[in-house]
Structures are given as structure tokens and as C-alpha cells.
C-alpha positions as CSV (number, residue, x, y, z in Angstrom):
1,X,0.1,-0.1,0.2
2,X,1.3,3.8,-0.9
3,X,2.4,5.3,2.2
4,X,0.7,9.2,2.1
5,X,2.4,12.1,3.9
6,X,-1.0,13.6,5.7
7,X,-1.6,15.1,8.8
8,X,-3.6,13.8,11.3
9,X,-6.9,14.4,11.3
10,X,-8.5,17.1,13.7
11,X,-8.4,17.2,17.4
12,X,-9.9,14.0,18.9
13,X,-12.6,14.1,21.3
14,X,-13.0,12.4,24.4
15,X,-16.2,10.5,23.6
16,X,-19.1,10.4,21.3
17,X,-21.5,12.9,22.8
18,X,-18.9,15.9,21.9
19,X,-20.0,15.2,18.5
20,X,-22.6,18.2,17.4
21,X,-26.2,16.9,17.0
22,X,-25.1,13.4,16.7
23,X,-26.6,10.5,18.8
24,X,-24.3,7.5,20.6
25,X,-25.0,4.6,17.5
26,X,-26.7,1.3,18.5
27,X,-24.9,-1.3,18.3
28,X,-27.9,-4.2,18.4
29,X,-29.7,-5.1,15.6
30,X,-33.6,-3.5,16.0
31,X,-35.9,-5.5,18.4
32,X,-38.3,-7.8,16.7
33,X,-40.9,-6.0,18.2
34,X,-39.7,-2.7,16.7
35,X,-39.4,-4.2,12.7
36,X,-42.8,-3.2,10.8
37,X,-44.7,-6.2,9.5
38,X,-44.2,-7.8,6.6
39,X,-47.3,-7.2,4.7
40,X,-46.7,-3.7,5.1
41,X,-43.3,-3.7,3.8
42,X,-45.2,-5.6,0.9
43,X,-48.1,-3.1,0.8
44,X,-45.2,-0.3,0.6
45,X,-43.9,-1.9,-2.1
46,X,-46.7,-2.8,-4.5
47,X,-47.8,1.4,-3.5
48,X,-44.5,2.8,-5.1
49,X,-44.9,0.2,-8.2
50,X,-48.5,1.3,-8.6
51,X,-47.2,4.9,-8.4
52,X,-44.2,4.6,-10.8
53,X,-46.5,3.0,-13.2
54,X,-49.1,5.4,-13.3
55,X,-46.8,8.8,-13.1
56,X,-44.8,7.0,-15.9
57,X,-48.3,6.5,-18.2
58,X,-48.7,10.3,-17.6
59,X,-45.8,12.2,-18.5
60,X,-47.2,13.2,-21.9
61,X,-50.3,14.6,-20.0
62,X,-47.9,16.3,-17.7
63,X,-45.6,17.8,-20.6
64,X,-49.0,19.1,-22.4
65,X,-50.8,20.5,-19.4
66,X,-48.0,22.1,-17.1
67,X,-50.6,23.6,-14.5
68,X,-52.2,19.8,-13.5
69,X,-48.4,18.5,-12.7
70,X,-48.6,20.6,-9.5
71,X,-51.6,19.0,-7.6
72,X,-49.2,15.6,-8.8
73,X,-45.8,16.9,-7.7
74,X,-47.1,17.4,-4.0
75,X,-48.3,13.7,-4.0
76,X,-45.3,12.6,-5.5
77,X,-43.4,14.9,-3.1
78,X,-45.2,13.1,0.1
79,X,-44.9,9.8,-1.2
80,X,-41.2,10.1,-1.4
81,X,-41.0,11.8,1.9
82,X,-42.6,8.5,3.2
83,X,-41.4,6.0,1.4
84,X,-37.9,7.0,1.0
85,X,-37.9,8.4,4.7
86,X,-34.5,8.2,7.0
87,X,-36.4,6.1,10.0
88,X,-35.9,3.4,7.6
89,X,-32.3,3.3,8.2
90,X,-33.1,2.4,11.7
91,X,-34.1,-1.1,11.0
92,X,-30.8,-2.0,8.9
93,X,-27.9,-4.1,10.7
94,X,-25.6,-1.8,12.9
95,X,-24.3,-4.4,15.0
96,X,-20.6,-4.3,14.9
97,X,-19.4,-6.4,18.7
98,X,-16.2,-8.1,17.7
99,X,-18.1,-11.3,17.2
100,X,-14.8,-13.0,16.4
101,X,-13.7,-10.8,13.9
102,X,-10.7,-9.0,14.4
103,X,-11.2,-5.2,12.6
104,X,-13.5,-2.9,11.1
105,X,-12.0,-1.7,7.5
106,X,-13.4,1.6,5.9
107,X,-11.4,2.7,2.4
108,X,-8.1,1.5,3.7
109,X,-8.4,2.5,7.3
110,X,-8.4,-0.4,10.3
111,X,-10.9,0.3,13.1
112,X,-11.5,-2.1,16.1
113,X,-15.4,-3.8,17.0
114,X,-17.6,-2.5,19.7
115,X,-16.4,-4.8,22.9
116,X,-12.6,-5.9,21.4
117,X,-9.0,-6.0,22.8
118,X,-7.2,-5.4,19.5
119,X,-4.6,-3.2,19.5
120,X,-5.1,-1.7,15.9
121,X,-4.9,2.1,17.8
122,X,-8.2,3.5,16.6
123,X,-11.5,2.0,18.0
124,X,-15.3,1.8,17.5
125,X,-15.8,5.6,17.8
126,X,-12.7,6.3,15.6
127,X,-14.9,4.6,12.8
128,X,-18.1,6.0,13.4
129,X,-16.2,9.3,12.9
130,X,-14.9,8.7,10.1
131,X,-18.0,6.9,8.5
132,X,-20.0,10.4,9.5
133,X,-17.4,12.0,7.6
134,X,-17.8,10.7,4.3
135,X,-20.1,12.8,2.0
136,X,-23.3,11.1,1.3
137,X,-25.5,12.0,-1.4
138,X,-29.3,11.1,-1.5
139,X,-32.4,11.0,-3.4
140,X,-34.0,14.8,-3.3
141,X,-37.6,16.4,-3.7
142,X,-38.5,19.7,-5.1
143,X,-35.2,20.6,-7.2
144,X,-35.8,23.0,-9.8
145,X,-37.2,20.5,-12.8
146,X,-35.0,18.7,-15.2
147,X,-34.8,20.7,-18.8
148,X,-38.4,20.5,-20.8
149,X,-40.2,18.1,-18.0
150,X,-42.1,19.3,-15.0
151,X,-40.0,16.7,-12.6
152,X,-38.4,17.8,-9.5
153,X,-36.8,14.7,-7.6
154,X,-35.1,11.5,-8.7
155,X,-36.6,9.0,-6.3
156,X,-36.8,5.6,-7.5
157,X,-34.5,6.4,-10.4
158,X,-31.2,8.3,-9.5
159,X,-29.5,5.9,-7.3
160,X,-26.8,4.9,-9.4
161,X,-25.9,8.7,-9.9
162,X,-26.1,9.4,-6.6
163,X,-23.2,7.0,-6.0
164,X,-21.3,7.7,-8.3
165,X,-21.2,11.6,-7.0
166,X,-20.1,9.9,-4.0
167,X,-17.6,7.9,-4.9
168,X,-16.4,11.4,-6.7
169,X,-17.1,13.9,-3.7
170,X,-14.7,11.4,-1.6
171,X,-12.1,11.8,-4.0
172,X,-12.1,15.7,-3.8
173,X,-12.1,15.5,0.1
174,X,-9.2,13.3,0.0
175,X,-7.7,15.9,-2.5
176,X,-8.5,18.6,-1.0
177,X,-8.7,17.7,3.2
178,X,-6.3,14.8,3.3
179,X,-7.9,11.5,4.4
180,X,-7.1,12.2,7.8
181,X,-9.7,15.2,7.9
182,X,-12.6,14.4,10.1
183,X,-16.0,16.2,10.4
184,X,-17.3,16.9,14.0
185,X,-20.6,18.9,13.0
186,X,-21.0,22.7,12.6
187,X,-21.2,23.8,15.9
188,X,-18.7,22.0,17.1
189,X,-16.5,24.4,15.0
190,X,-18.5,26.9,16.5
191,X,-17.7,26.0,19.9
192,X,-13.9,26.0,18.9
193,X,-14.1,29.3,18.1
194,X,-13.4,28.4,14.5
195,X,-17.0,28.9,13.2
196,X,-17.5,29.5,9.2
197,X,-13.9,30.3,9.2
198,X,-13.0,26.9,9.7
199,X,-11.2,26.2,6.3
200,X,-12.1,22.8,6.2
201,X,-15.4,23.5,6.7
202,X,-15.6,25.9,4.0
203,X,-13.7,23.6,1.5
204,X,-16.7,21.1,2.7
205,X,-19.1,23.4,1.3
206,X,-17.2,24.1,-1.9
207,X,-17.2,20.5,-2.6
208,X,-21.0,19.8,-2.2
209,X,-21.8,22.6,-4.5
210,X,-20.4,21.0,-7.5
211,X,-23.2,18.1,-6.9
212,X,-26.1,20.9,-5.9
213,X,-29.3,19.7,-7.5
214,X,-29.8,22.7,-9.7
215,X,-28.6,23.3,-13.4
216,X,-25.3,25.1,-12.9
217,X,-23.5,22.4,-10.6
218,X,-20.7,21.1,-12.8
219,X,-21.3,17.6,-11.2
220,X,-25.2,18.0,-10.2
221,X,-27.7,15.3,-11.3
222,X,-29.1,18.1,-13.7
223,X,-25.7,18.3,-15.7
224,X,-25.2,14.5,-16.2
225,X,-29.3,14.3,-17.6
226,X,-28.2,16.9,-19.8
227,X,-25.2,15.4,-21.1
228,X,-27.3,12.0,-21.8
229,X,-30.4,13.8,-23.7
230,X,-27.2,15.6,-25.7
231,X,-26.5,12.3,-26.9
232,X,-29.6,11.0,-27.7
233,X,-32.2,12.9,-27.3
234,X,-34.9,10.1,-28.4
235,X,-34.1,8.6,-25.0
236,X,-35.8,9.7,-22.2
237,X,-32.7,10.6,-19.7
238,X,-34.7,11.6,-17.1
239,X,-36.8,9.0,-15.1
240,X,-34.7,6.1,-15.8
241,X,-32.3,3.8,-13.9
242,X,-28.4,4.1,-15.1
243,X,-26.1,1.2,-15.5
244,X,-22.7,2.1,-12.9
245,X,-20.3,1.9,-16.4
246,X,-22.9,4.9,-18.0
247,X,-22.6,7.1,-15.4
248,X,-19.3,6.9,-14.6
249,X,-19.0,7.6,-18.2
250,X,-21.3,10.6,-18.1
251,X,-18.9,11.9,-15.0
252,X,-16.1,11.9,-16.8
253,X,-17.3,14.4,-19.3
254,X,-18.7,16.2,-17.1
255,X,-15.5,16.8,-14.9
256,X,-13.9,17.4,-18.2
257,X,-16.4,20.2,-18.9
258,X,-16.3,21.8,-15.2
259,X,-14.3,25.1,-14.7
260,X,-14.3,24.9,-11.2
261,X,-10.3,25.2,-9.7
262,X,-11.6,22.2,-7.4
263,X,-11.5,19.8,-10.3
264,X,-9.0,21.6,-12.2
265,X,-6.0,18.9,-11.4
266,X,-8.7,16.1,-11.3
267,X,-8.7,13.2,-14.6
268,X,-11.3,10.2,-15.1
269,X,-10.3,7.1,-16.8
270,X,-12.7,4.4,-17.4
271,X,-11.0,0.9,-18.0
272,X,-12.6,-1.2,-21.0
273,X,-12.4,-5.1,-21.7
274,X,-11.1,-5.6,-18.4
275,X,-7.7,-4.1,-18.6
276,X,-6.3,-1.2,-17.3
277,X,-3.9,-0.1,-20.1
278,X,-1.0,2.1,-18.0
279,X,-0.3,4.2,-20.8
280,X,-3.7,5.6,-21.2
281,X,-3.8,6.4,-17.6
282,X,-0.4,8.4,-18.1
283,X,-1.9,10.0,-20.8
284,X,-5.1,10.4,-19.1
285,X,-3.4,12.4,-16.8
286,X,-1.5,14.0,-19.0
287,X,2.2,12.5,-17.7
288,X,0.6,12.4,-13.6
289,X,0.2,16.3,-13.9
290,X,-3.2,15.6,-12.4
291,X,-4.4,13.1,-9.9
292,X,-5.8,9.9,-11.7
293,X,-9.2,8.8,-11.0
294,X,-10.0,5.0,-12.3
295,X,-12.8,3.3,-12.6
296,X,-12.9,-0.3,-13.4
297,X,-16.3,-2.2,-14.2
298,X,-16.2,-5.8,-12.4
299,X,-18.4,-8.8,-13.3
300,X,-18.1,-10.5,-9.7
301,X,-20.3,-13.9,-10.9
302,X,-23.4,-14.4,-13.2
303,X,-26.8,-14.1,-11.2
304,X,-24.8,-13.5,-7.7
305,X,-21.2,-13.2,-6.4
306,X,-18.8,-16.2,-6.7
307,X,-17.4,-16.6,-3.2
308,X,-14.1,-16.6,-4.7
309,X,-14.1,-12.7,-4.5
310,X,-14.9,-12.2,-1.4
311,X,-11.4,-11.9,-0.5
312,X,-10.9,-9.3,-3.3
313,X,-13.5,-6.9,-2.3
314,X,-11.9,-7.0,1.0
315,X,-8.3,-6.5,-0.8
316,X,-9.8,-4.0,-2.7
317,X,-11.3,-1.7,0.3
318,X,-8.4,-2.0,2.6
319,X,-6.1,0.2,0.1
320,X,-6.1,4.2,0.9
321,X,-6.5,4.7,-3.1
322,X,-9.8,2.9,-3.3
323,X,-12.3,5.2,-3.6
324,X,-14.9,2.4,-2.8
325,X,-17.5,0.0,-4.9
326,X,-20.6,1.5,-7.0
327,X,-23.1,-1.4,-6.6
328,X,-25.8,-2.4,-5.1
329,X,-28.3,-5.1,-5.8
330,X,-30.6,-4.7,-8.9
331,X,-31.9,-1.9,-9.6
332,X,-30.7,-0.6,-6.0
333,X,-27.4,1.0,-6.1
334,X,-25.6,1.4,-3.5
335,X,-21.8,3.2,-2.2
336,X,-19.6,0.0,-0.6
337,X,-16.7,2.5,1.3
338,X,-15.9,-1.0,3.9
339,X,-16.3,-4.6,5.4
340,X,-16.8,-6.3,8.6
341,X,-16.0,-9.7,8.5
342,X,-18.5,-11.4,5.8
343,X,-20.6,-7.5,5.3
344,X,-19.9,-5.0,3.3
345,X,-20.2,-1.7,4.7
346,X,-22.3,1.4,2.5
347,X,-23.9,4.4,2.3
348,X,-27.4,4.3,0.9
349,X,-28.8,7.2,-1.3
350,X,-32.0,5.6,-0.9
351,X,-33.1,8.7,1.3
352,X,-35.3,11.7,0.3
353,X,-33.9,15.0,1.2
354,X,-35.9,18.0,0.6
355,X,-33.5,20.5,-1.7
356,X,-32.7,23.7,0.1
357,X,-30.6,26.1,-2.2
358,X,-27.1,26.4,-0.4
359,X,-27.4,30.3,-1.2
360,X,-29.9,30.0,1.6
361,X,-28.6,27.7,4.1
362,X,-28.0,30.0,6.5
363,X,-30.8,31.8,6.7
364,X,-33.4,31.3,9.7
365,X,-36.1,30.0,7.4
366,X,-33.7,27.1,7.1
367,X,-33.3,26.2,10.5
368,X,-36.4,27.1,12.3
369,X,-39.8,24.6,11.1
370,X,-42.0,27.2,13.5
371,X,-44.0,26.8,16.8
372,X,-45.0,23.5,18.5
373,X,-47.5,24.3,21.9
374,X,-45.5,27.6,22.6
375,X,-41.7,26.3,21.9
376,X,-39.7,26.7,18.8
377,X,-39.0,23.5,17.1
378,X,-35.2,23.5,15.8
379,X,-34.7,21.9,12.3
380,X,-31.4,20.9,11.3
381,X,-29.0,22.5,9.4
382,X,-29.2,21.0,5.3
383,X,-25.5,20.1,5.8
384,X,-27.2,17.9,8.3
385,X,-28.4,15.5,5.1
386,X,-24.8,15.3,3.7
387,X,-23.6,12.9,6.4
388,X,-25.1,9.9,7.5
389,X,-25.9,8.7,11.5
390,X,-27.1,5.3,10.4
391,X,-24.4,2.6,10.3
392,X,-25.3,0.4,7.2
393,X,-24.2,-3.3,6.3
394,X,-25.2,-6.2,4.1
395,X,-23.8,-9.8,3.2
396,X,-20.9,-9.7,0.4
397,X,-23.2,-12.7,-1.3
398,X,-25.9,-10.4,-1.1
399,X,-24.1,-7.8,-3.5
400,X,-25.0,-7.4,-7.4
401,X,-22.5,-9.1,-9.5
402,X,-22.1,-5.9,-11.8
403,X,-20.5,-3.1,-10.6
404,X,-17.7,-0.2,-10.7
405,X,-14.2,0.1,-7.9
406,X,-13.1,3.2,-8.2
407,X,-9.3,4.4,-7.1
408,X,-7.4,7.7,-6.9
409,X,-3.4,7.8,-7.9
410,X,-1.6,11.2,-7.3
411,X,1.6,9.9,-9.0
412,X,2.5,6.4,-10.8
413,X,4.4,5.1,-8.1
414,X,1.0,4.9,-5.6
415,X,-0.5,3.1,-9.3
416,X,2.5,0.6,-9.2
417,X,2.3,0.2,-5.5
418,X,-1.8,-0.6,-5.5
419,X,-1.6,-2.9,-8.5
420,X,1.4,-4.7,-6.7
421,X,0.0,-5.4,-4.0
422,X,-3.2,-6.3,-5.7
423,X,-1.3,-8.7,-7.5
424,X,0.3,-10.2,-4.7
425,X,-2.9,-11.5,-3.1
426,X,-3.9,-12.8,-6.4
427,X,-6.7,-10.0,-7.1
428,X,-5.2,-9.0,-10.2
429,X,-3.2,-9.9,-12.9
430,X,-0.3,-7.9,-14.0
431,X,1.2,-7.9,-17.6
432,X,4.7,-6.1,-17.9
433,X,5.0,-6.3,-22.0
434,X,6.7,-8.6,-24.3
435,X,10.1,-9.8,-22.7
436,X,9.3,-8.7,-19.4
437,X,7.0,-11.2,-18.4
438,X,4.0,-11.6,-16.3
439,X,2.5,-12.1,-12.6
440,X,-0.7,-14.3,-13.2
441,X,-3.1,-15.2,-10.7
442,X,-6.0,-17.8,-10.0
443,X,-9.2,-15.8,-10.1
444,X,-8.3,-12.3,-11.4
445,X,-10.9,-9.4,-11.8
446,X,-9.0,-7.3,-14.4
447,X,-5.5,-6.7,-16.1
448,X,-2.8,-4.6,-15.3
449,X,-1.2,-4.2,-18.6
450,X,2.2,-2.0,-18.7
451,X,3.1,-2.4,-22.4
452,X,0.1,-1.4,-24.9
453,X,-0.6,-4.3,-27.4
454,X,-3.6,-4.3,-30.3
455,X,-6.8,-6.2,-30.1
456,X,-5.4,-8.6,-32.7
457,X,-2.7,-9.4,-30.1
458,X,-5.1,-10.9,-27.9
459,X,-7.0,-13.1,-30.1
460,X,-6.3,-17.2,-29.7
461,X,-3.9,-16.2,-26.2
462,X,-5.9,-17.6,-23.9
463,X,-4.5,-20.9,-21.9
464,X,-6.5,-24.2,-21.3
465,X,-6.4,-23.0,-17.6
466,X,-7.7,-19.6,-18.5
467,X,-10.3,-21.7,-20.5
468,X,-11.1,-23.9,-17.7
469,X,-11.1,-21.0,-14.8
470,X,-13.7,-19.3,-17.3
471,X,-15.8,-22.8,-17.3
472,X,-15.7,-23.2,-13.7
473,X,-17.0,-19.6,-13.2
474,X,-19.5,-19.3,-16.0
475,X,-17.7,-17.2,-18.2
476,X,-17.5,-17.1,-21.8
477,X,-14.6,-16.7,-22.8
478,X,-14.2,-14.4,-26.2
């Protein structure tokens, strides 16, 4: 693993109670009595499906008569607030007791489980701080309407865009504030006398502005949909589900077109055909004058993740150069950022938050929710919707086998070291070129190629061992 010289995180706090507005995370699974009945969840899904079908079938009428869409938008907003409420996250599996597992890993950093006697130096509270610091981008309601439509929300279709935005936000945060930076909440900064002049607070706001849910944001959902619409005007870019590699390709173009100083030193490369060609990486990064964001589409099995790849997932998420994995379940994208035993830790974009323009975030109307029985009820600051308090994880075996893994490299040496480690752990093949040899593994996820060759060079090159592996794992060898 490459060793990055980064300053330590903000001064440590003695306990989780020092967080502003953060409750102590529960380490136990919800009780049986607190979980909604199965029939209720079933009815909720059926109602959501019926609403989606009705909304889709009525889309032409909405375009023809914009005034008739007002009440529909109100119903849609109310429905999305219920279906994608953050309260549902309280039923996620948040048990991180030791249970025989030695460590929790989050994007390259290791932490001790609860009630553990491990000595890795960082405990469960440190893990929770790290998890809470990650930028959490979710569904939004009440956004400016997408061009040519009356649609003001991405609920039900924008999750893949949101997970890709989270991976890009992670790259920007690490690039600007380092991997060790921790966010403790707005008022914690104010108690320390820093207020809004905290440079890291300001830097975080500038990062979030890139992803704001408005047409002017260079990496926002409106911009990505606009690029998609320009590619194929006959294809509806709003309201449909996007594939992982498709969103990554759209994000690459948005990044190139961005005029923000925050993105000026970033380049993005999407590997194709299971090959990372180092020469392409050098050209994309302009001979490493820019940071390289590398995204590699993966297929971890046919209909489910093959168990032989479980360790591969762990090894990738153990690297500080890793930006996480964009995946989830079929038509249900999640942002995987760590693992604990046989489970992957993720951030879930399937929560609907109201869009509030960032220019009005500090106005009193955005922080006060009126009076209740003579007392003012304080509304959470909008920034709190970009940091998740509820821990979520799921079994690796339930992941969709189609996913995309991301990495960020500042220098070629970091790329070399990352793939050396992954090759050592049997995750990737490394081809050094003709006469230089290659380092083959049993079940590689992809190949890192140091010397460029033509596609013709690959015809007929598959060995009997490679053919046997392809047959064993259910792949067709082309």
C-alpha cells in the first residue's frame, strides 16, 4: 500500500457525546417488536410500483399541461417522503460487536470492533467518526425541474448517479482535506471558536456546491442528465435507471467540462474490456500532472457474487487509494466503502431529502420549523443531510455481481504499488509486456497492462488454464 504523507485528523474528542447533533450509534440490531410487519413492507412496495407506473403513463399529459402537474408533484413529494424516509434506516443491520472478527475496515483504514481487545490504535468511535465524515448524497425532492419536464425529484431512478457522485466527492475530499480529516458537525467548530472560518468547513461546502441539485452545478444530476440527453435526444434521460459504467462515462465528460478550480487537477479514466492500460493512464493524467481517478467495471459472477471474489473485495477496500465500489442490488445502487467480516459497509442513497438552495442555507427560515406548543422546533441544518448517522452493512453474497471499483492515484508510484499489492493478493493480473513477463493469478478481476498491444495480440492467447477457469465460473471466454 502506498504511504501518503498526510497530517493527522482534527484533534480527537474524548467521547461520541462531543459530536454536535450526533447520537451514540446503536450496536444492537432492532428488536423484533420494532420492525414493521412483512405485509406492510409488501404493501409499501406495491404502492410504490403502482405510483411509478401511473406517473410514467401520465408523463405526456404532464408535458402538455404543466398546470395539472402541480398537485401531482405535491402527491409525489409526500409519497417519496414516506417511502424514502430516513427513519427506515434505523432498521439496518448496525451490529459491530467483535463476534470473532478482528477489525472493521473503511476505505483503507482499520478500526477495532465494539467490545474488542484488538490493538490497532483506533476504536469503534473512531470508525463512526470516519463513517459520519463521508459525503452522503441521496435522493432529493423539490429540485428545479429537469429541462423539458416538470419532474422535480430523482426518487426511484437516480440512485446510480448518487453513488457515483459520492465516489467523486470522496476523491475531492481526500484531494483537498486528506484522508485523515474528520467532520464533527457545524456547532462543534463554533464551540472551538472557528465558526464558518474553519478552512475545512469552507472546503467541504465548496465540494458540495459541485454536486448541488440545480442546473448550474458542474457535477450535479441536472448536468449529467443534460449530457445524456444531448447524446440521444430520442432517449428519455429523466426517470430511467442508469448503469454503473454509463454514469461513470457521463461523469468523466462533466469533469472535463467543469471550470471549477476544485476539479482542475483531476482526470478520470474508465477501463474497458477488463484491462487497465498504464499508457492510457499516463495520457489521461497528462503525464501525472493531474490526479487520476480510475474506475474499473467488474463482473463478480453470473447471477450472484462468486465466493472466490469475497477476499478480492476485502483487499480492494483495504487500500487507501480505493474510492469504494459502486454497486448494490439489481436496480438498487449502493456505495460500498468498507467491510466487516462477511459484510460490506455502505452508504445508501435511497433516502429523500428536501432540496434547499445552498445560497440560503444559513437563513433563519432554513433552520426553524415553526412553533410547537409554544416552543420553537429547530430544523436540522441542511448540511446534516450530507452526513449519515445510521450505520449500514449487508452480506457480500447479496451484492449484485455487476459493479465498478474506483481508485485515486496522485503519482505513477501509487498506481504501481496498489497493483503490486493486489497482484500479490491474487486480485489482478499484471502484464509487463513482451520479454518482460507477466504475473498471473488464479481468479483475477482484471488485468493491468504496462505495455500497449493491439487487440489482435489477444486473439487465441487464452491458455487451457484460463479456459478452465472461465468454464468453472460460468463465463464465456471471447
